N, CA, C and O atoms as a CHARMM CRD file, in Angstrom:
* protein
*
  320
    1    1 MET  N     13.99600  11.27000  -0.32600 PROA 1      0.00000
    2    1 MET  CA    13.36000  11.87000  -1.46500 PROA 1      0.00000
    3    1 MET  C     12.05500  12.50000  -0.99200 PROA 1      0.00000
    4    1 MET  O     11.39500  11.99500  -0.08500 PROA 1      0.00000
    5    2 MET  N     11.69800  13.61800  -1.63000 PROA 2      0.00000
    6    2 MET  CA    10.42500  14.27900  -1.34700 PROA 2      0.00000
    7    2 MET  C      9.67300  14.46100  -2.65700 PROA 2      0.00000
    8    2 MET  O     10.27200  14.74700  -3.69400 PROA 2      0.00000
    9    3 VAL  N      8.35300  14.29200  -2.60000 PROA 3      0.00000
   10    3 VAL  CA     7.48800  14.57300  -3.73400 PROA 3      0.00000
   11    3 VAL  C      6.37000  15.47500  -3.24300 PROA 3      0.00000
   12    3 VAL  O      6.00000  15.44500  -2.06900 PROA 3      0.00000
   13    4 MET  N      5.83500  16.27900  -4.15300 PROA 4      0.00000
   14    4 MET  CA     4.78100  17.21300  -3.78300 PROA 4      0.00000
   15    4 MET  C      3.60700  17.08300  -4.73800 PROA 4      0.00000
   16    4 MET  O      3.78600  16.91300  -5.94400 PROA 4      0.00000
   17    5 SER  N      2.43300  17.16200  -4.19600 PROA 5      0.00000
   18    5 SER  CA     1.21800  17.15600  -4.99100 PROA 5      0.00000
   19    5 SER  C      1.03400  18.52600  -5.62600 PROA 5      0.00000
   20    5 SER  O      1.07200  19.54900  -4.94200 PROA 5      0.00000
   21    6 ALA  N      0.83900  18.53700  -6.92400 PROA 6      0.00000
   22    6 ALA  CA     0.59300  19.80000  -7.62600 PROA 6      0.00000
   23    6 ALA  C     -0.82100  20.31200  -7.37000 PROA 6      0.00000
   24    6 ALA  O     -1.09300  21.49900  -7.55400 PROA 6      0.00000
   25    7 THR  N     -1.72200  19.42600  -6.94600 PROA 7      0.00000
   26    7 THR  CA    -3.10500  19.84200  -6.73800 PROA 7      0.00000
   27    7 THR  C     -3.34900  20.49200  -5.38300 PROA 7      0.00000
   28    7 THR  O     -4.12800  21.43900  -5.27500 PROA 7      0.00000
   29    8 ASP  N     -2.67200  19.97600  -4.33500 PROA 8      0.00000
   30    8 ASP  CA    -2.93300  20.55400  -3.01100 PROA 8      0.00000
   31    8 ASP  C     -1.65600  20.90300  -2.23300 PROA 8      0.00000
   32    8 ASP  O     -1.71900  21.20500  -1.04200 PROA 8      0.00000
   33    9 SER  N     -0.51300  20.86100  -2.89700 PROA 9      0.00000
   34    9 SER  CA     0.79400  21.21900  -2.31900 PROA 9      0.00000
   35    9 SER  C      1.19400  20.37300  -1.11100 PROA 9      0.00000
   36    9 SER  O      2.01200  20.81000  -0.30200 PROA 9      0.00000
   37   10 THR  N      0.63700  19.18100  -0.97800 PROA 10     0.00000
   38   10 THR  CA     1.01900  18.27700   0.09200 PROA 10     0.00000
   39   10 THR  C      2.39100  17.68400  -0.22400 PROA 10     0.00000
   40   10 THR  O      2.62400  17.19200  -1.32800 PROA 10     0.00000
   41   11 PHE  N      3.30200  17.73500   0.76200 PROA 11     0.00000
   42   11 PHE  CA     4.62700  17.14800   0.61300 PROA 11     0.00000
   43   11 PHE  C      4.63400  15.75100   1.21100 PROA 11     0.00000
   44   11 PHE  O      4.01000  15.50500   2.24300 PROA 11     0.00000
   45   12 PHE  N      5.33400  14.84900   0.56300 PROA 12     0.00000
   46   12 PHE  CA     5.54900  13.50100   1.07700 PROA 12     0.00000
   47   12 PHE  C      7.04300  13.27500   1.15600 PROA 12     0.00000
   48   12 PHE  O      7.75000  13.42700   0.16000 PROA 12     0.00000
   49   13 THR  N      7.52400  12.91700   2.31900 PROA 13     0.00000
   50   13 THR  CA     8.91900  12.53200   2.48800 PROA 13     0.00000
   51   13 THR  C      8.96400  11.01500   2.38900 PROA 13     0.00000
   52   13 THR  O      8.36600  10.31600   3.20600 PROA 13     0.00000
   53   14 LEU  N      9.66900  10.51100   1.39400 PROA 14     0.00000
   54   14 LEU  CA     9.70600   9.07800   1.14100 PROA 14     0.00000
   55   14 LEU  C     10.88300   8.42500   1.84700 PROA 14     0.00000
   56   14 LEU  O     12.01100   8.91400   1.78300 PROA 14     0.00000
   57   15 ASN  N     10.60700   7.31400   2.52100 PROA 15     0.00000
   58   15 ASN  CA    11.69700   6.53700   3.10900 PROA 15     0.00000
   59   15 ASN  C     12.37300   5.72800   2.00300 PROA 15     0.00000
   60   15 ASN  O     12.00500   5.85200   0.83500 PROA 15     0.00000
   61   16 GLU  N     13.34900   4.90600   2.35700 PROA 16     0.00000
   62   16 GLU  CA    14.10000   4.15200   1.35000 PROA 16     0.00000
   63   16 GLU  C     13.22200   3.20700   0.53700 PROA 16     0.00000
   64   16 GLU  O     13.39800   3.08400  -0.67500 PROA 16     0.00000
   65   17 VAL  N     12.28300   2.54400   1.19400 PROA 17     0.00000
   66   17 VAL  CA    11.40400   1.61200   0.49900 PROA 17     0.00000
   67   17 VAL  C     10.47700   2.36900  -0.44700 PROA 17     0.00000
   68   17 VAL  O     10.32300   1.97700  -1.60400 PROA 17     0.00000
   69   18 ALA  N      9.86900   3.43000   0.02300 PROA 18     0.00000
   70   18 ALA  CA     8.97800   4.22900  -0.82500 PROA 18     0.00000
   71   18 ALA  C      9.74400   4.82700  -1.99900 PROA 18     0.00000
   72   18 ALA  O      9.21400   4.90300  -3.10700 PROA 18     0.00000
   73   19 THR  N     10.97800   5.24900  -1.77100 PROA 19     0.00000
   74   19 THR  CA    11.80700   5.78500  -2.85000 PROA 19     0.00000
   75   19 THR  C     12.08200   4.71300  -3.90100 PROA 19     0.00000
   76   19 THR  O     12.05100   5.00000  -5.09700 PROA 19     0.00000
   77   20 ALA  N     12.34900   3.49000  -3.47000 PROA 20     0.00000
   78   20 ALA  CA    12.58400   2.38900  -4.41200 PROA 20     0.00000
   79   20 ALA  C     11.33900   2.13400  -5.26000 PROA 20     0.00000
   80   20 ALA  O     11.44400   1.90200  -6.46500 PROA 20     0.00000
   81   21 ILE  N     10.17300   2.17600  -4.63900 PROA 21     0.00000
   82   21 ILE  CA     8.92100   1.98600  -5.37800 PROA 21     0.00000
   83   21 ILE  C      8.72600   3.14100  -6.35500 PROA 21     0.00000
   84   21 ILE  O      8.41900   2.91800  -7.52600 PROA 21     0.00000
   85   22 TRP  N      8.90200   4.35900  -5.88500 PROA 22     0.00000
   86   22 TRP  CA     8.72600   5.54800  -6.72000 PROA 22     0.00000
   87   22 TRP  C      9.63500   5.48500  -7.94800 PROA 22     0.00000
   88   22 TRP  O      9.19000   5.74500  -9.06600 PROA 22     0.00000
   89   23 GLN  N     10.89000   5.14400  -7.74300 PROA 23     0.00000
   90   23 GLN  CA    11.85000   5.11300  -8.84000 PROA 23     0.00000
   91   23 GLN  C     11.57800   3.97400  -9.82100 PROA 23     0.00000
   92   23 GLN  O     11.91600   4.08000 -10.99900 PROA 23     0.00000
   93   24 ALA  N     10.97600   2.89800  -9.35100 PROA 24     0.00000
   94   24 ALA  CA    10.67600   1.75300 -10.21600 PROA 24     0.00000
   95   24 ALA  C      9.33300   1.89600 -10.93200 PROA 24     0.00000
   96   24 ALA  O      9.05100   1.14800 -11.86900 PROA 24     0.00000
   97   25 ALA  N      8.51200   2.83700 -10.50700 PROA 25     0.00000
   98   25 ALA  CA     7.17400   3.01300 -11.10100 PROA 25     0.00000
   99   25 ALA  C      7.32000   3.66900 -12.47000 PROA 25     0.00000
  100   25 ALA  O      7.37600   4.89300 -12.59200 PROA 25     0.00000
  101   26 ASP  N      7.37900   2.82700 -13.49100 PROA 26     0.00000
  102   26 ASP  CA     7.62400   3.30900 -14.84300 PROA 26     0.00000
  103   26 ASP  C      6.38600   3.29500 -15.73300 PROA 26     0.00000
  104   26 ASP  O      6.46600   3.62900 -16.91500 PROA 26     0.00000
  105   27 GLY  N      5.25800   2.91400 -15.17600 PROA 27     0.00000
  106   27 GLY  CA     4.02800   2.87800 -15.96200 PROA 27     0.00000
  107   27 GLY  C      3.81100   1.57000 -16.69300 PROA 27     0.00000
  108   27 GLY  O      2.74600   1.35300 -17.27100 PROA 27     0.00000
  109   28 ARG  N      4.80500   0.69500 -16.67600 PROA 28     0.00000
  110   28 ARG  CA     4.68600  -0.58600 -17.36000 PROA 28     0.00000
  111   28 ARG  C      4.84500  -1.77000 -16.41100 PROA 28     0.00000
  112   28 ARG  O      4.29800  -2.84400 -16.66300 PROA 28     0.00000
  113   29 THR  N      5.58400  -1.58400 -15.33300 PROA 29     0.00000
  114   29 THR  CA     5.87400  -2.67400 -14.40300 PROA 29     0.00000
  115   29 THR  C      4.79300  -2.75000 -13.33200 PROA 29     0.00000
  116   29 THR  O      4.54200  -1.76400 -12.63900 PROA 29     0.00000
  117   30 PRO  N      4.15000  -3.90500 -13.18600 PROA 30     0.00000
  118   30 PRO  CA     3.11300  -4.04700 -12.15400 PROA 30     0.00000
  119   30 PRO  C      3.70200  -3.85600 -10.74900 PROA 30     0.00000
  120   30 PRO  O      4.86600  -4.16900 -10.50000 PROA 30     0.00000
  121   31 LEU  N      2.88400  -3.34500  -9.85400 PROA 31     0.00000
  122   31 LEU  CA     3.31900  -3.11900  -8.48000 PROA 31     0.00000
  123   31 LEU  C      3.82000  -4.41100  -7.85000 PROA 31     0.00000
  124   31 LEU  O      4.81600  -4.39600  -7.12700 PROA 31     0.00000
  125   32 SER  N      3.15700  -5.51300  -8.10800 PROA 32     0.00000
  126   32 SER  CA     3.58600  -6.79400  -7.52300 PROA 32     0.00000
  127   32 SER  C      5.00800  -7.15100  -7.95700 PROA 32     0.00000
  128   32 SER  O      5.77500  -7.70600  -7.17100 PROA 32     0.00000
  129   33 GLU  N      5.35700  -6.84000  -9.18400 PROA 33     0.00000
  130   33 GLU  CA     6.71600  -7.10500  -9.67600 PROA 33     0.00000
  131   33 GLU  C      7.73000  -6.16400  -9.02800 PROA 33     0.00000
  132   33 GLU  O      8.84100  -6.57800  -8.69500 PROA 33     0.00000
  133   34 ILE  N      7.35200  -4.91000  -8.85300 PROA 34     0.00000
  134   34 ILE  CA     8.22300  -3.95300  -8.17400 PROA 34     0.00000
  135   34 ILE  C      8.48500  -4.42000  -6.74500 PROA 34     0.00000
  136   34 ILE  O      9.61600  -4.36400  -6.26200 PROA 34     0.00000
  137   35 VAL  N      7.44200  -4.87600  -6.08100 PROA 35     0.00000
  138   35 VAL  CA     7.59300  -5.35500  -4.70100 PROA 35     0.00000
  139   35 VAL  C      8.54700  -6.55100  -4.65400 PROA 35     0.00000
  140   35 VAL  O      9.43300  -6.60300  -3.80000 PROA 35     0.00000
  141   36 THR  N      8.37200  -7.49400  -5.55100 PROA 36     0.00000
  142   36 THR  CA     9.20900  -8.69300  -5.55600 PROA 36     0.00000
  143   36 THR  C     10.65400  -8.37600  -5.93400 PROA 36     0.00000
  144   36 THR  O     11.58600  -8.77500  -5.23600 PROA 36     0.00000
  145   37 ARG  N     10.83300  -7.65800  -7.03900 PROA 37     0.00000
  146   37 ARG  CA    12.17900  -7.42600  -7.57000 PROA 37     0.00000
  147   37 ARG  C     12.97000  -6.34900  -6.84200 PROA 37     0.00000
  148   37 ARG  O     14.19500  -6.42900  -6.75000 PROA 37     0.00000
  149   38 LYS  N     12.27900  -5.34700  -6.32700 PROA 38     0.00000
  150   38 LYS  CA    12.98400  -4.24100  -5.68100 PROA 38     0.00000
  151   38 LYS  C     12.88300  -4.31000  -4.16500 PROA 38     0.00000
  152   38 LYS  O     13.89500  -4.39300  -3.46900 PROA 38     0.00000
  153   39 VAL  N     11.65600  -4.27500  -3.65800 PROA 39     0.00000
  154   39 VAL  CA    11.45700  -4.14800  -2.21700 PROA 39     0.00000
  155   39 VAL  C     11.92900  -5.39800  -1.47100 PROA 39     0.00000
  156   39 VAL  O     12.76600  -5.30300  -0.57300 PROA 39     0.00000
  157   40 CYS  N     11.40600  -6.54700  -1.83100 PROA 40     0.00000
  158   40 CYS  CA    11.78600  -7.77300  -1.11600 PROA 40     0.00000
  159   40 CYS  C     13.24400  -8.14600  -1.37200 PROA 40     0.00000
  160   40 CYS  O     13.90300  -8.70900  -0.49700 PROA 40     0.00000
  161   41 ALA  N     13.74900  -7.83800  -2.56200 PROA 41     0.00000
  162   41 ALA  CA    15.13300  -8.17700  -2.88600 PROA 41     0.00000
  163   41 ALA  C     16.13500  -7.28500  -2.15300 PROA 41     0.00000
  164   41 ALA  O     17.22800  -7.73500  -1.81000 PROA 41     0.00000
  165   42 GLU  N     15.77300  -6.04000  -1.91400 PROA 42     0.00000
  166   42 GLU  CA    16.71100  -5.08200  -1.33300 PROA 42     0.00000
  167   42 GLU  C     16.51800  -4.83200   0.16500 PROA 42     0.00000
  168   42 GLU  O     17.43400  -4.36300   0.84100 PROA 42     0.00000
  169   43 PHE  N     15.34000  -5.14300   0.67600 PROA 43     0.00000
  170   43 PHE  CA    15.04000  -4.85900   2.07900 PROA 43     0.00000
  171   43 PHE  C     14.56600  -6.13500   2.75600 PROA 43     0.00000
  172   43 PHE  O     13.97500  -7.00300   2.11300 PROA 43     0.00000
  173   44 GLU  N     14.81900  -6.24600   4.02200 PROA 44     0.00000
  174   44 GLU  CA    14.41700  -7.43700   4.76400 PROA 44     0.00000
  175   44 GLU  C     12.95300  -7.32000   5.16800 PROA 44     0.00000
  176   44 GLU  O     12.62800  -6.85500   6.26100 PROA 44     0.00000
  177   45 ILE  N     12.07500  -7.75400   4.26100 PROA 45     0.00000
  178   45 ILE  CA    10.63600  -7.67900   4.51300 PROA 45     0.00000
  179   45 ILE  C      9.95900  -8.83000   3.77100 PROA 45     0.00000
  180   45 ILE  O     10.35400  -9.17600   2.65800 PROA 45     0.00000
  181   46 ASP  N      8.95300  -9.41200   4.38600 PROA 46     0.00000
  182   46 ASP  CA     8.24400 -10.50500   3.73400 PROA 46     0.00000
  183   46 ASP  C      7.32600  -9.94600   2.64600 PROA 46     0.00000
  184   46 ASP  O      6.90900  -8.79000   2.70700 PROA 46     0.00000
  185   47 SER  N      7.02200 -10.77100   1.66200 PROA 47     0.00000
  186   47 SER  CA     6.27600 -10.30700   0.48800 PROA 47     0.00000
  187   47 SER  C      4.86200  -9.83600   0.81600 PROA 47     0.00000
  188   47 SER  O      4.37700  -8.87900   0.21200 PROA 47     0.00000
  189   48 GLU  N      4.19500 -10.49200   1.76200 PROA 48     0.00000
  190   48 GLU  CA     2.82400 -10.09300   2.11300 PROA 48     0.00000
  191   48 GLU  C      2.79500  -8.69900   2.73100 PROA 48     0.00000
  192   48 GLU  O      1.97300  -7.86500   2.35200 PROA 48     0.00000
  193   49 THR  N      3.68300  -8.44900   3.67400 PROA 49     0.00000
  194   49 THR  CA     3.76200  -7.13000   4.30600 PROA 49     0.00000
  195   49 THR  C      4.18900  -6.07800   3.29700 PROA 49     0.00000
  196   49 THR  O      3.63400  -4.97900   3.26000 PROA 49     0.00000
  197   50 ALA  N      5.17900  -6.41800   2.47700 PROA 50     0.00000
  198   50 ALA  CA     5.67100  -5.47000   1.47600 PROA 50     0.00000
  199   50 ALA  C      4.57100  -5.09100   0.48900 PROA 50     0.00000
  200   50 ALA  O      4.42200  -3.91700   0.15000 PROA 50     0.00000
  201   51 GLN  N      3.80500  -6.06600   0.02900 PROA 51     0.00000
  202   51 GLN  CA     2.72700  -5.79500  -0.92700 PROA 51     0.00000
  203   51 GLN  C      1.66200  -4.90800  -0.29400 PROA 51     0.00000
  204   51 GLN  O      1.20000  -3.94900  -0.91400 PROA 51     0.00000
  205   52 HSD  N      1.27500  -5.22300   0.92900 PROA 52     0.00000
  206   52 HSD  CA     0.26100  -4.43000   1.63200 PROA 52     0.00000
  207   52 HSD  C      0.72400  -2.99100   1.80100 PROA 52     0.00000
  208   52 HSD  O     -0.01600  -2.05300   1.50600 PROA 52     0.00000
  209   53 ASP  N      1.95200  -2.82200   2.27800 PROA 53     0.00000
  210   53 ASP  CA     2.48700  -1.47500   2.49100 PROA 53     0.00000
  211   53 ASP  C      2.62900  -0.71500   1.17200 PROA 53     0.00000
  212   53 ASP  O      2.34800   0.48200   1.11000 PROA 53     0.00000
  213   54 ALA  N      3.06400  -1.41000   0.12200 PROA 54     0.00000
  214   54 ALA  CA     3.21900  -0.77000  -1.19500 PROA 54     0.00000
  215   54 ALA  C      1.86400  -0.31300  -1.72800 PROA 54     0.00000
  216   54 ALA  O      1.75500   0.78600  -2.27300 PROA 54     0.00000
  217   55 GLU  N      0.84400  -1.13300  -1.58000 PROA 55     0.00000
  218   55 GLU  CA    -0.49600  -0.75700  -2.03800 PROA 55     0.00000
  219   55 GLU  C     -1.00100   0.46600  -1.28100 PROA 55     0.00000
  220   55 GLU  O     -1.60500   1.35800  -1.87700 PROA 55     0.00000
  221   56 HSD  N     -0.76100   0.51400   0.01400 PROA 56     0.00000
  222   56 HSD  CA    -1.17100   1.66800   0.82100 PROA 56     0.00000
  223   56 HSD  C     -0.44400   2.93300   0.35200 PROA 56     0.00000
  224   56 HSD  O     -1.06400   3.98500   0.19500 PROA 56     0.00000
  225   57 PHE  N      0.85400   2.83200   0.13300 PROA 57     0.00000
  226   57 PHE  CA     1.66200   3.95500  -0.33500 PROA 57     0.00000
  227   57 PHE  C      1.15700   4.46900  -1.69100 PROA 57     0.00000
  228   57 PHE  O      0.98200   5.67300  -1.88000 PROA 57     0.00000
  229   58 VAL  N      0.92900   3.55200  -2.62200 PROA 58     0.00000
  230   58 VAL  CA     0.46600   3.92900  -3.95700 PROA 58     0.00000
  231   58 VAL  C     -0.92300   4.56400  -3.88800 PROA 58     0.00000
  232   58 VAL  O     -1.18300   5.54900  -4.57900 PROA 58     0.00000
  233   59 GLU  N     -1.80500   4.02300  -3.07600 PROA 59     0.00000
  234   59 GLU  CA    -3.14800   4.58800  -2.92000 PROA 59     0.00000
  235   59 GLU  C     -3.08500   6.01200  -2.37500 PROA 59     0.00000
  236   59 GLU  O     -3.82200   6.89100  -2.82300 PROA 59     0.00000
  237   60 GLU  N     -2.19700   6.23200  -1.40400 PROA 60     0.00000
  238   60 GLU  CA    -2.04900   7.56700  -0.81600 PROA 60     0.00000
  239   60 GLU  C     -1.57400   8.57700  -1.86400 PROA 60     0.00000
  240   60 GLU  O     -2.12400   9.67400  -1.96700 PROA 60     0.00000
  241   61 LEU  N     -0.56500   8.21000  -2.63100 PROA 61     0.00000
  242   61 LEU  CA    -0.08400   9.12300  -3.67200 PROA 61     0.00000
  243   61 LEU  C     -1.13600   9.32800  -4.75300 PROA 61     0.00000
  244   61 LEU  O     -1.27000  10.42500  -5.29400 PROA 61     0.00000
  245   62 SER  N     -1.86800   8.29500  -5.06100 PROA 62     0.00000
  246   62 SER  CA    -2.92900   8.39300  -6.06500 PROA 62     0.00000
  247   62 SER  C     -4.02900   9.35200  -5.62100 PROA 62     0.00000
  248   62 SER  O     -4.53500  10.13300  -6.42700 PROA 62     0.00000
  249   63 ARG  N     -4.40000   9.29800  -4.34500 PROA 63     0.00000
  250   63 ARG  CA    -5.43900  10.19500  -3.82000 PROA 63     0.00000
  251   63 ARG  C     -5.04000  11.66200  -3.94200 PROA 63     0.00000
  252   63 ARG  O     -5.89800  12.53700  -4.05100 PROA 63     0.00000
  253   64 HSD  N     -3.74500  11.92300  -3.92200 PROA 64     0.00000
  254   64 HSD  CA    -3.25300  13.30000  -4.02600 PROA 64     0.00000
  255   64 HSD  C     -2.87400  13.67300  -5.45200 PROA 64     0.00000
  256   64 HSD  O     -2.32700  14.75100  -5.68400 PROA 64     0.00000
  257   65 GLY  N     -3.16100  12.79200  -6.41400 PROA 65     0.00000
  258   65 GLY  CA    -2.89200  13.08700  -7.81000 PROA 65     0.00000
  259   65 GLY  C     -1.42100  13.02800  -8.19500 PROA 65     0.00000
  260   65 GLY  O     -1.03000  13.56300  -9.23300 PROA 65     0.00000
  261   66 ILE  N     -0.60600  12.38700  -7.37500 PROA 66     0.00000
  262   66 ILE  CA     0.83000  12.31900  -7.64100 PROA 66     0.00000
  263   66 ILE  C      1.16500  11.12500  -8.52500 PROA 66     0.00000
  264   66 ILE  O      2.09600  11.18200  -9.32800 PROA 66     0.00000
  265   67 LEU  N      0.41400  10.05800  -8.37800 PROA 67     0.00000
  266   67 LEU  CA     0.68300   8.81900  -9.08600 PROA 67     0.00000
  267   67 LEU  C     -0.62100   8.32300  -9.69500 PROA 67     0.00000
  268   67 LEU  O     -1.65800   8.32300  -9.03200 PROA 67     0.00000
  269   68 LEU  N     -0.57200   7.90700 -10.93800 PROA 68     0.00000
  270   68 LEU  CA    -1.73800   7.37300 -11.62400 PROA 68     0.00000
  271   68 LEU  C     -1.70700   5.85500 -11.52200 PROA 68     0.00000
  272   68 LEU  O     -0.70200   5.22900 -11.85700 PROA 68     0.00000
  273   69 VAL  N     -2.79600   5.26600 -11.06500 PROA 69     0.00000
  274   69 VAL  CA    -2.90100   3.81600 -10.92900 PROA 69     0.00000
  275   69 VAL  C     -3.80100   3.29700 -12.04100 PROA 69     0.00000
  276   69 VAL  O     -4.88000   3.83400 -12.29300 PROA 69     0.00000
  277   70 SER  N     -3.33400   2.23800 -12.70200 PROA 70     0.00000
  278   70 SER  CA    -4.08700   1.67500 -13.81600 PROA 70     0.00000
  279   70 SER  C     -3.91200   0.16600 -13.83900 PROA 70     0.00000
  280   70 SER  O     -2.89700  -0.36000 -13.38300 PROA 70     0.00000
  281   71 ASP  N     -4.90900  -0.52300 -14.37500 PROA 71     0.00000
  282   71 ASP  CA    -4.80600  -1.96900 -14.56700 PROA 71     0.00000
  283   71 ASP  C     -4.08300  -2.31400 -15.85400 PROA 71     0.00000
  284   71 ASP  O     -3.77000  -3.47800 -16.10400 PROA 71     0.00000
  285   72 HSD  N     -3.81500  -1.29700 -16.67900 PROA 72     0.00000
  286   72 HSD  CA    -3.18400  -1.50400 -17.97200 PROA 72     0.00000
  287   72 HSD  C     -1.85900  -0.74400 -18.03500 PROA 72     0.00000
  288   72 HSD  O     -1.76500   0.37100 -17.52100 PROA 72     0.00000
  289   73 PRO  N     -0.84100  -1.33000 -18.65400 PROA 73     0.00000
  290   73 PRO  CA     0.44200  -0.63300 -18.75000 PROA 73     0.00000
  291   73 PRO  C      0.33100   0.65000 -19.57300 PROA 73     0.00000
  292   73 PRO  O     -0.48800   0.75900 -20.48500 PROA 73     0.00000
  293   74 PHE  N      1.16300   1.59400 -19.22900 PROA 74     0.00000
  294   74 PHE  CA     1.23300   2.85000 -19.94700 PROA 74     0.00000
  295   74 PHE  C      1.92100   2.59000 -21.28900 PROA 74     0.00000
  296   74 PHE  O      2.99700   1.99400 -21.34000 PROA 74     0.00000
  297   75 GLU  N      1.30300   3.03400 -22.34700 PROA 75     0.00000
  298   75 GLU  CA     1.89800   2.91400 -23.67800 PROA 75     0.00000
  299   75 GLU  C      2.22600   4.30900 -24.17100 PROA 75     0.00000
  300   75 GLU  O      1.32300   5.10700 -24.42600 PROA 75     0.00000
  301   76 PRO  N      3.51600   4.61400 -24.30800 PROA 76     0.00000
  302   76 PRO  CA     3.87100   5.94000 -24.80600 PROA 76     0.00000
  303   76 PRO  C      3.37100   6.11100 -26.23200 PROA 76     0.00000
  304   76 PRO  O      3.26500   5.13300 -26.97200 PROA 76     0.00000
  305   77 PRO  N      3.06100   7.34100 -26.62800 PROA 77     0.00000
  306   77 PRO  CA     2.58000   7.56900 -27.98500 PROA 77     0.00000
  307   77 PRO  C      3.65300   7.18200 -29.01500 PROA 77     0.00000
  308   77 PRO  O      4.85000   7.35700 -28.78700 PROA 77     0.00000
  309   78 ALA  N      3.20100   6.66800 -30.12100 PROA 78     0.00000
  310   78 ALA  CA     4.12300   6.26500 -31.18500 PROA 78     0.00000
  311   78 ALA  C      4.75300   7.50200 -31.81500 PROA 78     0.00000
  312   78 ALA  O      4.09700   8.52600 -32.00500 PROA 78     0.00000
  313   79 LEU  N      6.01700   7.38400 -32.12800 PROA 79     0.00000
  314   79 LEU  CA     6.72700   8.48400 -32.77700 PROA 79     0.00000
  315   79 LEU  C      6.41100   8.48100 -34.26000 PROA 79     0.00000
  316   79 LEU  O      6.38400   7.42400 -34.89000 PROA 79     0.00000
  317   80 SER  N      6.17700   9.63500 -34.81100 PROA 80     0.00000
  318   80 SER  CA     5.84300   9.70400 -36.24100 PROA 80     0.00000
  319   80 SER  C      7.07200   9.85400 -37.07400 PROA 80     0.00000
  320   80 SER  O      6.98200   9.92800 -38.29900 PROA 80     0.00000
């Protein structure tokens, strides 16, 4: 999978683990849960390494404006 920053046109080629994180990032699920349920469950990696690598990946995408990081879950607007 590839993603591109709309702000600076930087391309990121995602490996299988990064793709799993990207696809699971729904704005409501904490990164730690994504790491446990997706990354550690599907790939042979210990939780400490997986969490560290996931945080680095998310920070990199965040710096390029591709992914928004928040301490609070995303709440979609209510339908009228």
